[in-house]
C-alpha positions as CSV (number, residue, x, y, z in Angstrom):
1,X,55.7,-102.5,-104.6
2,X,56.0,-100.4,-101.4
3,X,57.2,-101.7,-98.1
4,X,53.8,-102.0,-96.6
5,X,52.5,-104.2,-99.4
6,X,55.6,-106.3,-99.2
7,X,55.3,-107.0,-95.5
8,X,51.6,-107.6,-95.9
9,X,52.3,-110.3,-98.5
10,X,54.9,-111.9,-96.3
11,X,52.4,-111.9,-93.4
12,X,49.7,-113.5,-95.6
13,X,52.1,-116.1,-96.8
14,X,53.2,-117.0,-93.2
15,X,49.5,-117.2,-92.1
16,X,48.8,-119.5,-95.0
17,X,51.7,-121.7,-94.3
18,X,50.7,-121.9,-90.6
19,X,47.2,-122.9,-91.5
20,X,48.4,-125.6,-94.0
21,X,50.1,-127.3,-91.1
22,X,47.2,-127.2,-88.7
23,X,45.9,-130.7,-88.0
24,X,42.3,-131.6,-87.1
25,X,43.4,-132.8,-83.7
26,X,45.0,-129.4,-83.0
27,X,41.8,-127.6,-84.0
28,X,39.8,-129.9,-81.8
29,X,42.2,-129.4,-78.8
30,X,42.3,-125.6,-79.1
31,X,38.6,-125.2,-79.4
32,X,38.1,-127.7,-76.5
33,X,40.3,-125.4,-74.4
34,X,38.3,-122.4,-75.5
35,X,35.0,-124.1,-74.8
36,X,36.1,-125.3,-71.4
37,X,37.1,-121.8,-70.2
38,X,34.3,-119.8,-71.8
39,X,31.9,-118.5,-69.2
40,X,29.1,-116.2,-70.3
41,X,28.2,-117.3,-73.7
42,X,29.5,-116.7,-77.2
43,X,30.7,-113.1,-76.7
44,X,32.9,-114.2,-73.8
45,X,34.5,-116.6,-76.2
46,X,35.8,-113.9,-78.5
47,X,38.8,-112.7,-76.5
48,X,39.9,-116.3,-75.9
49,X,39.6,-117.1,-79.6
50,X,41.5,-114.0,-80.5
51,X,44.3,-114.8,-78.2
52,X,44.5,-118.5,-79.2
53,X,44.2,-117.8,-83.0
54,X,46.6,-114.8,-83.0
55,X,49.3,-116.6,-81.0
56,X,49.3,-119.5,-83.5
57,X,49.0,-117.4,-86.6
58,X,45.8,-119.2,-87.6
59,X,43.5,-116.2,-88.0
60,X,44.6,-112.5,-88.2
61,X,43.0,-109.7,-86.1
62,X,41.5,-108.3,-89.2
63,X,39.7,-111.6,-90.1
64,X,38.1,-112.1,-86.6
65,X,35.6,-109.3,-86.8
66,X,34.4,-110.7,-90.2
67,X,34.0,-114.1,-88.6
68,X,32.0,-112.7,-85.7
69,X,29.8,-110.7,-88.0
70,X,29.0,-113.8,-90.1
71,X,28.4,-115.8,-86.9
72,X,25.9,-113.2,-85.7
73,X,24.1,-113.0,-89.0
74,X,23.7,-116.8,-89.2
75,X,20.9,-118.5,-87.2
76,X,22.0,-120.6,-84.2
77,X,24.2,-120.3,-81.2
78,X,26.9,-117.7,-81.5
79,X,29.7,-119.8,-79.9
80,X,28.9,-122.7,-82.3
81,X,28.7,-120.4,-85.3
82,X,32.1,-118.9,-84.5
83,X,33.6,-122.4,-84.2
84,X,32.1,-123.4,-87.6
85,X,33.4,-120.4,-89.5
86,X,36.8,-120.4,-87.8
87,X,37.3,-124.1,-88.4
88,X,36.2,-123.8,-92.0
89,X,38.7,-120.9,-92.4
90,X,41.5,-123.3,-91.2
91,X,40.6,-126.7,-92.8
92,X,37.3,-126.5,-94.6
93,X,34.4,-128.7,-93.7
94,X,36.5,-131.1,-91.6
95,X,37.9,-128.1,-89.7
96,X,34.4,-126.9,-89.0
97,X,33.4,-130.3,-87.6
98,X,36.6,-130.5,-85.5
99,X,36.2,-127.0,-84.1
100,X,32.5,-127.5,-83.3
101,X,33.0,-130.8,-81.6
102,X,35.9,-129.2,-79.6
103,X,33.9,-126.2,-78.5
104,X,30.8,-128.1,-77.4
105,X,32.3,-131.2,-75.8
106,X,33.6,-129.5,-72.6
107,X,30.4,-127.5,-72.3
108,X,28.2,-130.6,-72.7
109,X,30.2,-132.5,-70.1
110,X,30.2,-129.6,-67.6
111,X,26.5,-128.9,-68.0
112,X,25.7,-132.6,-67.7
113,X,27.7,-132.7,-64.4
114,X,26.1,-129.6,-63.1
115,X,22.6,-130.9,-64.0
116,X,23.3,-134.1,-62.0
117,X,24.9,-132.4,-59.0
118,X,23.6,-128.8,-58.9
119,X,20.3,-129.6,-57.1
120,X,22.4,-130.9,-54.2
121,X,24.6,-127.8,-54.0
122,X,22.5,-124.9,-55.4
123,X,21.7,-123.6,-51.9
124,X,25.3,-123.9,-50.7
125,X,26.5,-120.4,-49.7
126,X,29.9,-121.1,-51.3
127,X,28.3,-121.9,-54.6
128,X,26.1,-118.8,-54.4
129,X,29.2,-116.6,-53.7
130,X,31.2,-118.2,-56.5
131,X,28.4,-117.4,-59.0
132,X,28.1,-113.8,-57.7
133,X,31.9,-113.4,-58.2
134,X,31.8,-114.8,-61.7
135,X,29.2,-112.3,-62.9
136,X,31.4,-109.1,-63.1
137,X,34.1,-111.1,-64.9
138,X,31.6,-112.3,-67.5
139,X,30.6,-108.7,-68.1
140,X,34.2,-107.7,-68.7
141,X,34.8,-110.7,-71.0
142,X,31.9,-109.5,-73.1
143,X,32.8,-105.8,-73.0
144,X,36.5,-106.0,-73.9
145,X,36.2,-107.7,-77.3
146,X,33.3,-105.4,-78.2
147,X,35.4,-102.3,-77.5
148,X,38.4,-103.7,-79.4
149,X,36.2,-104.6,-82.4
150,X,34.7,-101.2,-82.4
151,X,38.2,-99.6,-82.5
152,X,39.2,-101.7,-85.4
153,X,36.0,-101.6,-87.4
154,X,34.9,-98.0,-86.8
155,X,37.5,-96.0,-88.8
156,X,35.3,-93.1,-89.8
157,X,32.9,-90.7,-88.1
158,X,29.8,-92.2,-89.8
159,X,30.8,-95.7,-88.6
160,X,31.0,-94.5,-85.0
161,X,27.6,-92.7,-85.6
162,X,26.1,-96.0,-86.7
163,X,27.5,-97.9,-83.8
164,X,26.3,-95.4,-81.2
165,X,22.9,-95.1,-83.0
166,X,22.4,-98.8,-82.9
167,X,23.5,-99.0,-79.3
168,X,20.9,-96.3,-78.3
169,X,18.1,-97.9,-80.3
170,X,18.7,-101.4,-78.8
171,X,19.6,-100.5,-75.2
172,X,17.3,-97.6,-74.5
173,X,14.5,-97.7,-77.1
174,X,14.1,-101.5,-77.2
175,X,14.2,-101.6,-81.0
176,X,14.8,-105.1,-82.3
177,X,18.3,-105.7,-83.7
178,X,16.7,-107.5,-86.6
179,X,15.2,-104.2,-87.9
180,X,18.5,-102.4,-87.4
181,X,20.5,-105.0,-89.4
182,X,17.9,-105.0,-92.2
183,X,17.9,-101.2,-92.4
184,X,21.7,-101.0,-92.5
185,X,21.9,-103.8,-95.1
186,X,19.3,-102.0,-97.4
187,X,20.9,-98.6,-96.9
188,X,24.4,-100.0,-97.6
189,X,23.2,-101.7,-100.7
190,X,21.5,-98.5,-102.0
191,X,24.5,-96.3,-101.2
192,X,26.9,-98.8,-103.0
193,X,24.6,-99.1,-106.0
194,X,24.3,-95.3,-106.3
195,X,28.1,-94.8,-106.0
196,X,28.8,-97.4,-108.6
197,X,26.2,-95.9,-111.0
198,X,27.7,-92.4,-110.6
199,X,31.3,-93.6,-111.1
200,X,30.5,-95.3,-114.5
């Protein structure tokens, strides 16, 4: 066993021990904190989740892109899907329920309060300026985790080619992401099948 494998096993063991000690209340509280400070949708939640999970040793940086990919593939709201998968990774079904309730409760309360009070303040110049100030921050919150994920996931020239190709198709040619995902899935399956057939 080389040093790299030894340290990797220790790291995995520490992460497992940390997750075994995680209570449902801790999961709820952390995801409530994430939900309360997430402005801009599910993608803006990613850097906050990464920071909170990494600091506590709950989910490694290598696991987060997989959770995000699964969340994007599943139907439904991205923020809720991420909470479900992350919670399940920590404590199974109960962890999923605790994480989901934690992430949606602050948003529900805030949206309810806004719906009740916004009509009285929507034309207020201070409110208008506040929303204009938030917009650039939301863009950066979405862009930063995408760039970090690209650096970690794209480790070969063909991966970068796929990433830029998909970006061009979606952003400039208005191709539906559904078609791109289906094409990549079919191509990956075919390439893997051919490789396995030739190596036998």
